[in-house]
PAVOKE-531246 format. One record per atom (N, C-alpha, C): residue number from 0; atom name; x, y negated, z negated. Coordinates in steps of 0.02 Angstrom, whole numbers. Example, Ala and Ser with C-alpha at 12.3 -4.5 7.8 and 13.67 -1.06 7.14 Angstrom:
<sites>
+-----+------+--------+--------+--------+
:  nr : atom :      X :      Y :      Z :
+-----+------+--------+--------+--------+
:   0 :    N :    660 :    284 :   -390 :
:   0 :   CA :    615 :    225 :   -390 :
:   0 :    C :    660 :    165 :   -390 :
:   1 :    N :    642 :    112 :   -354 :
:   1 :   CA :    684 :     53 :   -357 :
:   1 :    C :    645 :     -2 :   -394 :
+-----+------+--------+--------+--------+
</sites>
This chain:
<sites>
+-----+------+--------+--------+--------+
:  nr : atom :      X :      Y :      Z :
+-----+------+--------+--------+--------+
:   0 :    N :   8480 :  -9191 :   7331 :
:   0 :   CA :   8441 :  -9252 :   7336 :
:   0 :    C :   8369 :  -9235 :   7356 :
:   1 :    N :   8324 :  -9279 :   7338 :
:   1 :   CA :   8254 :  -9270 :   7355 :
:   1 :    C :   8227 :  -9334 :   7388 :
:   2 :    N :   8182 :  -9325 :   7436 :
:   2 :   CA :   8146 :  -9381 :   7464 :
:   2 :    C :   8080 :  -9385 :   7427 :
:   3 :    N :   8065 :  -9445 :   7401 :
:   3 :   CA :   8003 :  -9457 :   7365 :
:   3 :    C :   7959 :  -9501 :   7409 :
:   4 :    N :   7899 :  -9479 :   7420 :
:   4 :   CA :   7848 :  -9519 :   7454 :
:   4 :    C :   7792 :  -9530 :   7404 :
:   5 :    N :   7779 :  -9592 :   7388 :
:   5 :   CA :   7727 :  -9608 :   7340 :
:   5 :    C :   7674 :  -9650 :   7374 :
:   6 :    N :   7612 :  -9630 :   7367 :
:   6 :   CA :   7555 :  -9669 :   7391 :
:   6 :    C :   7527 :  -9704 :   7330 :
:   7 :    N :   7529 :  -9772 :   7331 :
:   7 :   CA :   7509 :  -9810 :   7271 :
:   7 :    C :   7461 :  -9866 :   7289 :
:   8 :    N :   7430 :  -9894 :   7238 :
:   8 :   CA :   7389 :  -9954 :   7246 :
:   8 :    C :   7435 : -10013 :   7260 :
:   9 :    N :   7417 : -10056 :   7308 :
:   9 :   CA :   7460 : -10113 :   7324 :
:   9 :    C :   7474 : -10159 :   7264 :
:  10 :    N :   7426 : -10166 :   7220 :
:  10 :   CA :   7435 : -10212 :   7163 :
:  10 :    C :   7485 : -10187 :   7111 :
:  11 :    N :   7506 : -10124 :   7116 :
:  11 :   CA :   7554 : -10098 :   7068 :
:  11 :    C :   7626 : -10100 :   7094 :
:  12 :    N :   7635 : -10120 :   7156 :
:  12 :   CA :   7701 : -10116 :   7187 :
:  12 :    C :   7754 : -10161 :   7154 :
:  13 :    N :   7737 : -10223 :   7138 :
:  13 :   CA :   7787 : -10268 :   7109 :
:  13 :    C :   7814 : -10242 :   7043 :
:  14 :    N :   7770 : -10214 :   7002 :
:  14 :   CA :   7792 : -10185 :   6938 :
:  14 :    C :   7837 : -10125 :   6951 :
:  15 :    N :   7817 : -10082 :   6999 :
:  15 :   CA :   7858 : -10024 :   7016 :
:  15 :    C :   7927 : -10046 :   7040 :
:  16 :    N :   7929 : -10094 :   7085 :
:  16 :   CA :   7993 : -10117 :   7112 :
:  16 :    C :   8039 : -10144 :   7057 :
:  17 :    N :   8011 : -10184 :   7014 :
:  17 :   CA :   8050 : -10212 :   6958 :
:  17 :    C :   8078 : -10157 :   6914 :
:  18 :    N :   8036 : -10108 :   6896 :
:  18 :   CA :   8058 : -10054 :   6851 :
:  18 :    C :   8110 : -10009 :   6884 :
:  19 :    N :   8104 :  -9997 :   6950 :
:  19 :   CA :   8155 :  -9958 :   6985 :
:  19 :    C :   8221 :  -9995 :   6989 :
:  20 :    N :   8218 : -10061 :   7000 :
:  20 :   CA :   8281 : -10099 :   7004 :
:  20 :    C :   8318 : -10101 :   6937 :
:  21 :    N :   8281 : -10093 :   6882 :
:  21 :   CA :   8312 : -10091 :   6816 :
:  21 :    C :   8358 : -10031 :   6807 :
:  22 :    N :   8346 :  -9977 :   6845 :
:  22 :   CA :   8390 :  -9918 :   6840 :
:  22 :    C :   8434 :  -9911 :   6902 :
:  23 :    N :   8437 :  -9963 :   6943 :
:  23 :   CA :   8482 :  -9963 :   7001 :
:  23 :    C :   8454 :  -9934 :   7065 :
:  24 :    N :   8389 :  -9922 :   7068 :
:  24 :   CA :   8357 :  -9898 :   7130 :
:  24 :    C :   8333 :  -9959 :   7168 :
:  25 :    N :   8368 :  -9976 :   7223 :
:  25 :   CA :   8350 : -10035 :   7262 :
:  25 :    C :   8332 : -10017 :   7334 :
:  26 :    N :   8350 :  -9958 :   7357 :
:  26 :   CA :   8337 :  -9938 :   7425 :
:  26 :    C :   8268 :  -9906 :   7432 :
:  27 :    N :   8222 :  -9943 :   7462 :
:  27 :   CA :   8154 :  -9918 :   7471 :
:  27 :    C :   8131 :  -9932 :   7542 :
:  28 :    N :   8086 :  -9892 :   7567 :
:  28 :   CA :   8050 :  -9906 :   7628 :
:  28 :    C :   7977 :  -9910 :   7609 :
:  29 :    N :   7944 :  -9965 :   7626 :
:  29 :   CA :   7874 :  -9975 :   7607 :
:  29 :    C :   7833 :  -9984 :   7671 :
:  30 :    N :   7778 :  -9947 :   7675 :
:  30 :   CA :   7734 :  -9950 :   7733 :
:  30 :    C :   7663 :  -9961 :   7708 :
:  31 :    N :   7626 : -10006 :   7742 :
:  31 :   CA :   7555 : -10013 :   7727 :
:  31 :    C :   7518 :  -9956 :   7762 :
:  32 :    N :   7478 :  -9920 :   7723 :
:  32 :   CA :   7441 :  -9863 :   7750 :
:  32 :    C :   7368 :  -9869 :   7728 :
:  33 :    N :   7325 :  -9828 :   7757 :
:  33 :   CA :   7255 :  -9825 :   7737 :
:  33 :    C :   7236 :  -9752 :   7733 :
:  34 :    N :   7195 :  -9735 :   7685 :
:  34 :   CA :   7175 :  -9666 :   7678 :
:  34 :    C :   7117 :  -9658 :   7629 :
:  35 :    N :   7099 :  -9596 :   7619 :
:  35 :   CA :   7046 :  -9581 :   7572 :
:  35 :    C :   7059 :  -9515 :   7539 :
:  36 :    N :   7038 :  -9508 :   7479 :
:  36 :   CA :   7045 :  -9446 :   7441 :
:  36 :    C :   6982 :  -9437 :   7400 :
:  37 :    N :   6990 :  -9428 :   7335 :
:  37 :   CA :   6932 :  -9421 :   7292 :
:  37 :    C :   6889 :  -9484 :   7290 :
:  38 :    N :   6919 :  -9542 :   7304 :
:  38 :   CA :   6882 :  -9604 :   7303 :
:  38 :    C :   6826 :  -9605 :   7356 :
:  39 :    N :   6839 :  -9574 :   7412 :
:  39 :   CA :   6792 :  -9570 :   7468 :
:  39 :    C :   6767 :  -9638 :   7490 :
:  40 :    N :   6810 :  -9688 :   7489 :
:  40 :   CA :   6791 :  -9754 :   7513 :
:  40 :    C :   6754 :  -9795 :   7462 :
:  41 :    N :   6731 :  -9853 :   7482 :
:  41 :   CA :   6695 :  -9898 :   7439 :
:  41 :    C :   6636 :  -9927 :   7477 :
:  42 :    N :   6588 :  -9952 :   7440 :
:  42 :   CA :   6532 :  -9987 :   7470 :
:  42 :    C :   6544 : -10062 :   7462 :
:  43 :    N :   6538 : -10099 :   7516 :
:  43 :   CA :   6546 : -10171 :   7514 :
:  43 :    C :   6482 : -10205 :   7536 :
:  44 :    N :   6477 : -10269 :   7520 :
:  44 :   CA :   6419 : -10308 :   7540 :
:  44 :    C :   6444 : -10371 :   7575 :
:  45 :    N :   6418 : -10384 :   7635 :
:  45 :   CA :   6435 : -10444 :   7672 :
:  45 :    C :   6371 : -10474 :   7699 :
:  46 :    N :   6356 : -10536 :   7678 :
:  46 :   CA :   6295 : -10570 :   7699 :
:  46 :    C :   6233 : -10527 :   7689 :
:  47 :    N :   6227 : -10501 :   7630 :
:  47 :   CA :   6171 : -10459 :   7609 :
:  47 :    C :   6166 : -10393 :   7645 :
:  48 :    N :   6217 : -10374 :   7683 :
:  48 :   CA :   6216 : -10310 :   7718 :
:  48 :    C :   6267 : -10264 :   7685 :
:  49 :    N :   6245 : -10206 :   7665 :
:  49 :   CA :   6289 : -10157 :   7634 :
:  49 :    C :   6325 : -10117 :   7688 :
:  50 :    N :   6390 : -10104 :   7677 :
:  50 :   CA :   6428 : -10064 :   7725 :
:  50 :    C :   6478 : -10020 :   7687 :
:  51 :    N :   6501 :  -9968 :   7719 :
:  51 :   CA :   6548 :  -9921 :   7690 :
:  51 :    C :   6619 :  -9935 :   7716 :
:  52 :    N :   6666 :  -9937 :   7669 :
:  52 :   CA :   6736 :  -9941 :   7687 :
:  52 :    C :   6763 :  -9871 :   7678 :
:  53 :    N :   6777 :  -9836 :   7733 :
:  53 :   CA :   6797 :  -9766 :   7729 :
:  53 :    C :   6871 :  -9757 :   7711 :
:  54 :    N :   6914 :  -9801 :   7736 :
:  54 :   CA :   6986 :  -9796 :   7722 :
:  54 :    C :   7008 :  -9853 :   7678 :
:  55 :    N :   7042 :  -9838 :   7624 :
:  55 :   CA :   7064 :  -9889 :   7577 :
:  55 :    C :   7138 :  -9905 :   7587 :
:  56 :    N :   7155 :  -9968 :   7578 :
:  56 :   CA :   7224 :  -9991 :   7587 :
:  56 :    C :   7268 :  -9966 :   7530 :
:  57 :    N :   7324 :  -9937 :   7548 :
:  57 :   CA :   7374 :  -9913 :   7500 :
:  57 :    C :   7443 :  -9931 :   7526 :
:  58 :    N :   7494 :  -9920 :   7484 :
:  58 :   CA :   7563 :  -9927 :   7505 :
:  58 :    C :   7596 :  -9859 :   7500 :
:  59 :    N :   7638 :  -9844 :   7549 :
:  59 :   CA :   7678 :  -9783 :   7546 :
:  59 :    C :   7750 :  -9805 :   7533 :
:  60 :    N :   7777 :  -9784 :   7477 :
:  60 :   CA :   7844 :  -9802 :   7456 :
:  60 :    C :   7888 :  -9740 :   7463 :
:  61 :    N :   7940 :  -9746 :   7504 :
:  61 :   CA :   7985 :  -9689 :   7516 :
:  61 :    C :   8054 :  -9707 :   7490 :
:  62 :    N :   8087 :  -9657 :   7460 :
:  62 :   CA :   8156 :  -9666 :   7437 :
:  62 :    C :   8189 :  -9598 :   7431 :
:  63 :    N :   8255 :  -9598 :   7436 :
:  63 :   CA :   8294 :  -9538 :   7425 :
:  63 :    C :   8329 :  -9546 :   7358 :
:  64 :    N :   8323 :  -9495 :   7315 :
:  64 :   CA :   8346 :  -9500 :   7246 :
:  64 :    C :   8391 :  -9440 :   7231 :
:  65 :    N :   8445 :  -9453 :   7194 :
:  65 :   CA :   8488 :  -9398 :   7171 :
:  65 :    C :   8448 :  -9354 :   7123 :
:  66 :    N :   8463 :  -9289 :   7123 :
:  66 :   CA :   8428 :  -9243 :   7079 :
:  66 :    C :   8433 :  -9263 :   7005 :
:  67 :    N :   8489 :  -9292 :   6986 :
:  67 :   CA :   8499 :  -9312 :   6916 :
:  67 :    C :   8453 :  -9369 :   6895 :
:  68 :    N :   8427 :  -9409 :   6942 :
:  68 :   CA :   8383 :  -9465 :   6926 :
:  68 :    C :   8309 :  -9448 :   6939 :
:  69 :    N :   8296 :  -9390 :   6965 :
:  69 :   CA :   8229 :  -9373 :   6989 :
:  69 :    C :   8175 :  -9382 :   6935 :
:  70 :    N :   8183 :  -9351 :   6877 :
:  70 :   CA :   8132 :  -9355 :   6825 :
:  70 :    C :   8122 :  -9426 :   6800 :
:  71 :    N :   8177 :  -9464 :   6794 :
:  71 :   CA :   8172 :  -9533 :   6771 :
:  71 :    C :   8132 :  -9575 :   6821 :
:  72 :    N :   8144 :  -9565 :   6885 :
:  72 :   CA :   8107 :  -9603 :   6937 :
:  72 :    C :   8034 :  -9582 :   6937 :
:  73 :    N :   8019 :  -9518 :   6929 :
:  73 :   CA :   7950 :  -9495 :   6925 :
:  73 :    C :   7914 :  -9529 :   6867 :
:  74 :    N :   7946 :  -9531 :   6809 :
:  74 :   CA :   7916 :  -9563 :   6750 :
:  74 :    C :   7903 :  -9637 :   6762 :
:  75 :    N :   7949 :  -9671 :   6796 :
:  75 :   CA :   7940 :  -9742 :   6811 :
:  75 :    C :   7881 :  -9752 :   6858 :
:  76 :    N :   7875 :  -9710 :   6909 :
:  76 :   CA :   7818 :  -9715 :   6955 :
:  76 :    C :   7753 :  -9704 :   6916 :
:  77 :    N :   7751 :  -9651 :   6876 :
:  77 :   CA :   7690 :  -9637 :   6838 :
:  77 :    C :   7672 :  -9694 :   6791 :
:  78 :    N :   7721 :  -9722 :   6756 :
:  78 :   CA :   7709 :  -9776 :   6709 :
:  78 :    C :   7688 :  -9841 :   6745 :
:  79 :    N :   7720 :  -9855 :   6801 :
:  79 :   CA :   7708 :  -9918 :   6837 :
:  79 :    C :   7644 :  -9919 :   6877 :
:  80 :    N :   7622 :  -9861 :   6900 :
:  80 :   CA :   7566 :  -9858 :   6947 :
:  80 :    C :   7502 :  -9829 :   6918 :
:  81 :    N :   7504 :  -9808 :   6855 :
:  81 :   CA :   7445 :  -9778 :   6823 :
:  81 :    C :   7396 :  -9832 :   6801 :
:  82 :    N :   7334 :  -9827 :   6824 :
:  82 :   CA :   7280 :  -9870 :   6798 :
:  82 :    C :   7227 :  -9829 :   6762 :
:  83 :    N :   7229 :  -9763 :   6774 :
:  83 :   CA :   7179 :  -9719 :   6744 :
:  83 :    C :   7117 :  -9710 :   6786 :
:  84 :    N :   7116 :  -9742 :   6844 :
:  84 :   CA :   7058 :  -9738 :   6888 :
:  84 :    C :   7073 :  -9693 :   6948 :
:  85 :    N :   7020 :  -9666 :   6978 :
:  85 :   CA :   7028 :  -9628 :   7039 :
:  85 :    C :   7061 :  -9673 :   7091 :
:  86 :    N :   7110 :  -9646 :   7128 :
:  86 :   CA :   7143 :  -9686 :   7179 :
:  86 :    C :   7211 :  -9713 :   7158 :
:  87 :    N :   7237 :  -9692 :   7101 :
:  87 :   CA :   7303 :  -9715 :   7079 :
:  87 :    C :   7358 :  -9691 :   7126 :
:  88 :    N :   7348 :  -9634 :   7160 :
:  88 :   CA :   7396 :  -9612 :   7210 :
:  88 :    C :   7425 :  -9543 :   7196 :
:  89 :    N :   7477 :  -9529 :   7234 :
:  89 :   CA :   7510 :  -9464 :   7230 :
:  89 :    C :   7585 :  -9473 :   7242 :
:  90 :    N :   7625 :  -9424 :   7219 :
:  90 :   CA :   7696 :  -9422 :   7231 :
:  90 :    C :   7710 :  -9356 :   7267 :
:  91 :    N :   7746 :  -9359 :   7323 :
:  91 :   CA :   7766 :  -9300 :   7360 :
:  91 :    C :   7842 :  -9295 :   7359 :
:  92 :    N :   7869 :  -9236 :   7346 :
:  92 :   CA :   7942 :  -9225 :   7344 :
:  92 :    C :   7962 :  -9176 :   7398 :
:  93 :    N :   8017 :  -9191 :   7433 :
:  93 :   CA :   8044 :  -9147 :   7484 :
:  93 :    C :   8120 :  -9144 :   7476 :
:  94 :    N :   8150 :  -9086 :   7487 :
:  94 :   CA :   8223 :  -9081 :   7483 :
:  94 :    C :   8255 :  -9116 :   7543 :
:  95 :    N :   8313 :  -9146 :   7532 :
:  95 :   CA :   8353 :  -9178 :   7584 :
:  95 :    C :   8416 :  -9136 :   7594 :
:  96 :    N :   8427 :  -9112 :   7654 :
:  96 :   CA :   8486 :  -9070 :   7667 :
:  96 :    C :   8549 :  -9113 :   7675 :
:  97 :    N :   8543 :  -9169 :   7709 :
:  97 :   CA :   8602 :  -9211 :   7722 :
:  97 :    C :   8580 :  -9282 :   7735 :
:  98 :    N :   8621 :  -9329 :   7715 :
:  98 :   CA :   8610 :  -9400 :   7729 :
:  98 :    C :   8674 :  -9428 :   7759 :
:  99 :    N :   8667 :  -9467 :   7813 :
:  99 :   CA :   8725 :  -9496 :   7846 :
:  99 :    C :   8711 :  -9570 :   7859 :
: 100 :    N :   8756 :  -9613 :   7835 :
: 100 :   CA :   8750 :  -9685 :   7849 :
: 100 :    C :   8779 :  -9697 :   7918 :
: 101 :    N :   8739 :  -9723 :   7963 :
: 101 :   CA :   8759 :  -9733 :   8032 :
: 101 :    C :   8818 :  -9780 :   8038 :
: 102 :    N :   8817 :  -9835 :   8001 :
: 102 :   CA :   8870 :  -9886 :   8008 :
: 102 :    C :   8939 :  -9859 :   7991 :
: 103 :    N :   8946 :  -9820 :   7937 :
: 103 :   CA :   9012 :  -9799 :   7914 :
: 103 :    C :   9026 :  -9724 :   7922 :
: 104 :    N :   8974 :  -9685 :   7934 :
: 104 :   CA :   8983 :  -9613 :   7939 :
: 104 :    C :   8985 :  -9578 :   7871 :
: 105 :    N :   8975 :  -9617 :   7816 :
: 105 :   CA :   8974 :  -9586 :   7750 :
: 105 :    C :   8918 :  -9534 :   7747 :
: 106 :    N :   8930 :  -9483 :   7706 :
: 106 :   CA :   8881 :  -9428 :   7700 :
: 106 :    C :   8864 :  -9417 :   7628 :
: 107 :    N :   8807 :  -9385 :   7617 :
: 107 :   CA :   8784 :  -9366 :   7551 :
: 107 :    C :   8763 :  -9426 :   7509 :
: 108 :    N :   8777 :  -9420 :   7444 :
: 108 :   CA :   8756 :  -9471 :   7396 :
: 108 :    C :   8785 :  -9540 :   7413 :
: 109 :    N :   8847 :  -9543 :   7438 :
: 109 :   CA :   8879 :  -9606 :   7456 :
: 109 :    C :   8839 :  -9643 :   7510 :
: 110 :    N :   8806 :  -9606 :   7554 :
: 110 :   CA :   8767 :  -9636 :   7608 :
: 110 :    C :   8703 :  -9667 :   7583 :
: 111 :    N :   8679 :  -9645 :   7525 :
: 111 :   CA :   8617 :  -9671 :   7498 :
: 111 :    C :   8628 :  -9733 :   7456 :
: 112 :    N :   8684 :  -9738 :   7423 :
: 112 :   CA :   8697 :  -9794 :   7378 :
: 112 :    C :   8718 :  -9856 :   7415 :
+-----+------+--------+--------+--------+
</sites>
């Protein structure tokens, strides 16, 4: 199994969630985050005063995925979250050694489903 952490634009989340649910991926953890990368912030104007927004709002979507579904989920994230502009986000993958459902004690893939 792999843990996927995706940093995405907030406006792409509903499309991503819908497309993931179509293949049976419903377990997600979503966190509002702020950060900067190549975008390096934005310039805003408020009452004729220009200001810099250094950290941009993003969503961090975390999920644990079976190895057999990994490439399909990556393709869905790429398709759902791609706008072609700087700031579309990133996907980070980490191996998961073990998963245990606290309520039942189930382990492995059964604990994720």
